[in-house]
KEPA-168557 format. One line per field, with one value per residue (C-alpha): residue number from 1; residue in three letters; x, y, z. Coordinates in pm, 1 decimal, decimal comma, padded with zeros to 6 digits. Layout:
<recs>
ketor = [NUM  ...]
vogu = [ALA  ...]
east = [X  ...]
north = [Y  ...]
up = [Z  ...]
</recs>
This chain:
<recs>
ketor = [1  2  3  4  5  6  7  8  9  10  11  12  13  14  15  16  17  18  19  20  21  22  23  24  25  26  27  28  29  30  31  32  33  34  35  36  37  38  39  40  41  42  43  44  45  46  47  48  49  50  51  52  53  54  55  56  57  58  59  60  61  62  63  64  65  66  67  68  69  70  71  72  73  74  75  76  77  78  79  80  81  82  83  84  85  86  87  88  89  90  91  92  93  94  95  96  97  98  99  100  101  102  103  104  105  106]
vogu = [MET  LYS  ILE  THR  LEU  VAL  CYS  SER  ALA  GLY  MET  SER  THR  SER  LEU  LEU  VAL  LEU  LYS  MET  ASN  GLU  THR  ALA  LYS  LYS  LEU  GLN  VAL  GLU  ALA  ASN  ILE  ILE  ALA  VAL  ALA  GLU  ALA  ASP  LEU  LYS  ASN  ASN  ILE  GLU  ASN  THR  ASP  VAL  LEU  LEU  LEU  GLY  PRO  GLN  VAL  ARG  PHE  LEU  LEU  ASN  LYS  TYR  LYS  ALA  ASP  TYR  GLU  PRO  GLN  GLY  ILE  ALA  VAL  ASP  VAL  ILE  ASN  SER  ILE  ASP  TYR  GLY  THR  MET  ASN  GLY  GLU  LYS  VAL  LEU  ASN  HIS  ALA  LEU  ASN  LEU  LEU  LYS  SER  LYS  GLN  LYS  VAL  TYR]
east = [00000,0  00126,2  00006,9  00098,8  00069,9  00054,2  00122,2  00237,3  00609,3  00628,6  00821,5  00556,3  00428,3  00773,1  00750,4  00401,2  00536,4  00792,4  00518,6  00298,7  00587,2  00648,4  00283,1  00282,5  00583,8  00420,2  00097,2  00290,2  00129,1  00329,8  00305,9  00513,6  00434,8  00574,0  00530,9  00542,4  00485,6  00167,9  00380,0  00551,7  00243,9  00213,1  00567,4  00488,9  00130,1  00216,5  00100,9  -00065,1  -00358,6  -00447,5  -00383,7  -00408,1  -00398,2  -00253,3  -00503,9  -00319,2  -00402,7  -00756,6  -00880,2  -00747,7  -00974,5  -01244,2  -00987,7  -00788,3  -01102,3  -01204,2  -00853,6  -00756,2  -01061,9  -01152,8  -00804,7  -00894,7  -00709,4  -00889,2  -00856,0  -00924,7  -00797,2  -00601,1  -00790,3  -00650,4  -00606,9  -00436,0  -00211,4  -00130,6  -00044,4  00140,6  -00072,8  00066,5  -00150,7  -00479,5  -00370,2  -00253,5  -00580,8  -00770,6  -00573,5  -00637,4  -01010,1  -01015,3  -00840,4  -01094,4  -01381,6  -01222,1  -01186,1  -01555,9  -01646,6  -01410,6]
north = [00000,0  00346,5  00648,7  00990,4  01299,0  01639,2  01978,6  02317,9  02241,0  01875,7  01969,8  01979,0  01633,4  01472,8  01438,5  01295,4  01036,4  00929,2  00889,7  00697,1  00465,2  00396,2  00301,9  00089,0  -00102,6  -00152,8  -00277,0  -00483,8  -00296,2  -00286,9  00065,7  00299,3  00643,0  00955,6  01330,7  01560,7  01922,9  02000,5  02108,7  01765,6  01547,0  01458,0  01317,1  01103,4  00984,4  00655,8  00347,8  00563,9  00396,2  00676,1  01047,6  01259,7  01636,9  01849,1  02098,2  02387,9  02250,1  02131,2  02372,0  02117,3  01837,1  01861,0  01893,7  01593,4  01386,3  01460,3  01389,7  01082,2  00897,6  00779,3  00620,4  00424,2  00647,9  00734,4  01108,0  01296,8  01572,5  01493,5  01592,6  01928,5  01816,1  01491,4  01688,0  01954,8  01695,6  01479,0  01180,8  00924,0  00647,0  00827,2  00942,4  00592,3  00443,5  00701,1  00598,0  00228,9  00295,4  00487,8  00197,4  -00051,1  00168,9  00200,0  -00177,0  -00225,6  00014,1  -00122,9]
up = [00000,0  -00084,8  00110,9  -00022,7  00197,2  00032,3  00188,5  00068,3  00065,1  00170,0  00484,2  00753,3  00663,2  00687,8  01066,2  01031,6  00786,7  01048,1  01309,2  01066,1  00977,1  01347,5  01388,4  01072,0  01198,0  01537,6  01374,7  01118,7  00830,7  00509,3  00378,8  00167,9  00311,2  00148,5  00181,9  -00116,7  -00196,7  -00386,5  -00684,1  -00695,7  -00661,7  -01030,9  -01020,5  -00713,4  -00759,9  -00931,6  -00737,4  -00469,4  -00296,8  -00053,0  -00100,0  00214,6  00206,7  00483,0  00625,1  00460,4  00113,7  00188,5  -00080,6  -00334,6  -00209,9  -00478,4  -00757,7  -00635,7  -00582,9  -00942,5  -01074,7  -00872,9  -00741,9  -01095,6  -01095,9  -00781,8  -00535,7  -00211,5  -00137,5  00184,9  00414,6  00729,6  01043,8  01163,5  01524,9  01424,6  01190,5  01449,4  01714,6  01458,8  01560,7  01319,6  01458,5  01390,1  01046,0  00951,4  01076,9  00871,2  00562,7  00631,0  00669,9  00341,8  00173,8  00312,0  00191,6  -00149,8  -00181,4  -00105,8  -00385,9  -00652,8]
</recs>
């Protein structure tokens, strides 16, 4: 499973990726989790299963849903509190739930 996090510059989500990877390891979940800047998304979208947007780029949600959900990619915004507290466990669980929902649909 590949989870791609998007924010303005790709920097603020890097710590969240570390926290998510720690949780994935603890839960024995195989996941490739990356953080990218919004400008670099097109170069990093390949094989993405779940696309999560940082709260600062939530305005892109409808565009990304229209662009990527038809390709089978689940798209959503990271909860602001989970993002602000860098709660990797909650964000990873959110991604896993999105993936489960996506698999039921497709």
